[in-house]
C-alpha distance (Angstrom), angle and dihedral (degrees) to the residues before:
residue distance angle dihedral
M1 . . .
A2 3.79 . .
A3 3.81 89.1 .
R4 3.82 90.4 49.3
D5 3.79 91.3 53.0
H6 3.81 93.2 47.5
G7 3.81 104.7 111.2
I8 3.79 124.7 -136.5
T9 3.79 105.8 -138.8
S10 3.81 96.7 -177.1
P11 3.81 111.3 28.2
V12 3.78 115.9 -166.1
M13 3.82 95.4 -160.0
Y14 3.78 143.4 18.5
Q15 3.81 122.5 -148.5
R16 3.78 144.1 163.4
W17 3.80 120.9 -139.3
S18 3.81 112.4 -158.7
D19 3.82 141.3 -180.0
L20 3.77 94.2 12.1
A21 3.80 123.9 -174.6
F22 3.81 115.4 -164.1
L23 3.82 109.2 -159.8
H24 3.80 115.2 179.4
W25 3.80 138.2 -178.7
R26 3.80 127.4 -166.4
W27 3.79 106.6 -113.5
D28 3.77 141.7 -168.0
V29 3.80 110.4 -90.9
A30 3.80 94.7 -145.4
D31 3.82 92.4 50.9
L32 3.79 91.0 54.8
Q33 3.80 95.6 41.1
R34 3.79 93.9 56.4
R35 3.81 89.1 56.8
L36 3.81 95.2 54.1
P37 3.81 126.6 92.6
P38 3.81 121.1 -114.3
G39 3.79 112.2 -75.8
L40 3.80 96.7 36.6
H41 3.79 126.9 97.3
V42 3.79 130.0 -168.2
D43 3.80 112.0 -101.5
T44 3.79 115.6 -140.7
H45 3.78 137.9 -165.9
E46 3.79 114.1 -145.4
G47 3.79 88.6 -19.1
A48 3.83 96.1 -50.9
A49 3.80 127.2 113.4
W50 3.80 120.4 -149.9
L51 3.79 134.9 -145.2
G52 3.79 118.2 -164.6
I53 3.79 144.7 -167.0
V54 3.81 114.6 -155.4
P55 3.83 121.1 -175.1
F56 3.80 117.7 -175.9
Y57 3.80 147.9 140.3
M58 3.81 122.4 -90.8
Q59 3.81 110.5 -150.0
R60 3.81 138.5 179.1
I61 3.80 92.3 5.4
R62 3.78 111.0 179.5
P63 3.79 142.1 151.9
R64 3.78 116.6 -110.2
F65 3.79 98.1 -93.2
L66 3.81 101.1 34.9
P67 3.81 134.0 73.7
P68 3.82 122.8 -122.2
L69 3.81 112.0 -81.7
P70 3.82 127.6 -144.8
W71 3.82 114.9 -106.9
V72 3.81 90.5 11.0
S73 3.80 108.0 57.6
W74 3.83 98.9 48.8
F75 3.82 120.9 64.3
L76 3.82 144.6 118.6
E77 3.78 132.8 -91.0
L78 3.79 135.1 -173.9
N79 3.78 120.8 -174.1
V80 3.80 136.8 -170.3
R81 3.78 110.6 -148.5
T82 3.77 149.5 163.2
Y83 3.80 134.1 -165.5
V84 3.77 124.6 -105.6
H85 3.77 145.5 159.9
D86 3.78 129.3 -143.8
D87 3.80 130.8 -131.7
H88 3.81 89.2 -82.4
G89 3.80 91.1 56.0
T90 3.81 93.8 -110.7
P91 3.83 109.0 152.0
G92 3.77 120.4 -139.3
V93 3.78 149.2 131.2
W94 3.79 129.7 -72.3
F95 3.80 114.2 -158.6
F96 3.78 117.6 -150.3
S97 3.81 88.9 -174.3
L98 3.79 143.5 -12.6
D99 3.82 117.4 -157.2
C100 3.79 117.0 -157.7
N101 3.81 138.3 173.7
Q102 3.81 96.2 -150.2
P103 3.83 108.9 86.4
L104 3.81 93.7 -161.9
A105 3.80 90.8 54.0
V106 3.81 91.0 50.6
I107 3.81 91.9 51.8
T108 3.81 93.4 44.1
A109 3.81 94.5 48.5
R110 3.79 93.4 46.5
T111 3.81 92.4 46.9
F112 3.79 103.4 41.2
F113 3.82 104.2 22.2
K114 3.83 99.7 31.1
L115 3.79 90.9 -134.9
P116 3.84 123.2 152.9
Y117 3.81 98.5 -110.7
F118 3.81 120.4 168.1
H119 3.78 131.9 -161.3
A120 3.79 112.0 -113.6
R121 3.78 142.4 168.0
M122 3.79 106.3 -121.0
N123 3.77 138.9 173.6
A124 3.80 133.7 179.5
R125 3.77 132.2 177.6
H126 3.81 139.7 166.2
N127 3.78 121.1 -129.1
E128 3.80 126.8 -149.7
K129 3.83 90.9 -87.1
G130 3.79 93.5 55.3
V131 3.80 94.9 -104.9
V132 3.80 114.8 149.0
H133 3.80 111.2 -141.5
Y134 3.80 105.4 -160.7
E135 3.81 126.1 -173.9
C136 3.80 130.8 -176.2
A137 3.80 130.0 179.9
R138 3.80 114.6 179.3
Q139 3.78 116.6 -142.7
G140 3.81 109.1 -102.6
Q141 3.81 95.6 19.2
R142 3.80 120.8 108.5
E143 3.81 97.6 -152.7
G144 3.80 123.5 62.3
S145 3.78 131.1 -154.0
S146 3.81 132.7 -132.6
F147 3.79 139.4 -179.9
D148 3.80 136.1 -171.5
Y149 3.78 116.3 -160.3
R150 3.78 143.2 147.8
R151 3.77 137.2 -174.6
V152 3.81 113.3 -111.0
G153 3.80 103.7 -176.7
D154 3.78 140.8 -28.9
V155 3.79 123.4 -87.7
P156 3.82 127.5 -150.1
A157 3.79 118.3 -85.3
P158 3.81 108.1 -83.6
Q159 3.78 115.2 -106.3
P160 3.82 125.3 -135.4
G161 3.78 108.6 -88.1
S162 3.81 94.9 31.0
L163 3.79 122.2 115.4
E164 3.81 91.4 -119.7
F165 3.81 90.8 54.7
F166 3.82 90.0 49.4
L167 3.81 92.9 50.9
V168 3.81 102.5 43.4
E169 3.80 108.1 24.0
R170 3.80 94.1 85.3
Y171 3.80 121.4 133.0
V172 3.80 102.1 166.0
L173 3.80 130.9 68.1
F174 3.77 124.1 -166.5
A175 3.80 126.7 -141.3
E176 3.80 131.7 -174.3
T177 3.81 113.0 -133.3
H178 3.80 135.6 171.4
R179 3.83 86.1 -99.6
G180 3.78 92.4 54.4
L181 3.77 133.3 -100.9
R182 3.80 117.4 -9.2
V183 3.80 133.4 -176.0
G184 3.78 131.1 -142.5
R185 3.78 118.6 -160.9
V186 3.78 125.9 -147.3
Q187 3.78 127.6 -166.1
H188 3.79 128.0 -157.4
V189 3.77 139.9 131.3
P190 3.82 113.5 -85.5
Y191 3.79 113.6 -79.7
Q192 3.78 117.4 -95.7
L193 3.78 96.4 -134.0
A194 3.79 126.6 -148.9
R195 3.78 137.5 -167.1
L196 3.77 108.3 -101.8
E197 3.79 127.6 -145.7
L198 3.80 106.0 -150.9
S199 3.79 108.1 -164.9
A200 3.83 98.3 166.8
F201 3.79 132.3 19.2
D202 3.79 144.7 146.2
D203 3.80 137.4 -168.3
V204 3.81 97.0 -131.3
P205 3.85 94.9 122.0
L206 3.81 87.8 60.3
L207 3.80 89.4 54.8
W208 3.81 90.7 50.6
N209 3.79 86.8 60.6
G210 3.78 96.1 49.7
F211 3.80 98.1 -100.2
A212 3.78 122.2 136.8
S213 3.79 116.8 -114.0
P214 3.82 111.3 -94.2
Q215 3.84 86.7 -145.3
R216 3.79 92.9 -144.4
A217 3.76 140.8 77.7
P218 3.81 117.7 -84.4
D219 3.79 113.2 -74.2
H220 3.79 91.6 -139.0
V221 3.81 130.4 25.5
I222 3.79 128.3 -179.0
G223 3.80 136.9 148.3
S224 3.78 144.6 -158.8
A225 3.80 136.4 -157.5
G226 3.78 87.9 -133.8
V227 3.80 148.9 -105.8
D228 3.80 140.3 -114.1
V229 3.80 110.4 -114.5
R230 3.80 139.3 -157.3
I231 3.81 115.3 -155.6
G232 3.80 123.8 -151.5
P233 3.82 127.9 -155.8
L234 3.78 124.2 -94.7
E235 3.78 111.7 -88.1
K236 3.77 141.2 168.4
P237 3.80 115.9 -77.3
R238 3.77 114.6 -98.9
A239 3.76 138.3 164.5
T240 3.81 114.9 -79.8
A241 3.79 108.0 -132.0
């Protein structure tokens, strides 16, 4: 909650994240820890670590002093993530990968935010029943990934200590740079969460990142219509007061 309340005085970007599906599996702590850079530690909830796949829409993406631009500011993104804290105890997100179908966004994120973005062919559409059909095929990978999901009703705001709060109330991302670990802060209102009906899924994005297949459906599924987001610059890690 301290990270959520930490203001961003000079945002470098504005974004909207929409039609999110949070799909999570319980995961072995040691397996995740060995994949993290020095200075990061796996965050757990009631002793369990979590590995997630999150497909969603990126909308109205723009730098601070420019308006959104057609064909540039609207695209798709799918990330594979886990939850960590640094040596100061600041909780955040570690991205193993972020697939994206906007080449400029991939280049920008790799260059300025040092995030592991990958070029991908992606497509998403809503049908008449509100189902999002979402497809992702990473460049250089033979097997693609697809998901069908829809929101089927709001759920109460997650309370501190709940699993939902642990998974979605994250306002810091970590990046590994040649100067060491850096943090990027994001600011948005808390997600309005929704029950999610997941009618089709796979775990292929986990395989792209070298994980073994969990060979089961996600252990936790939830969604959100989305939030408007302010993005801060990368900075040195520090304690969040």
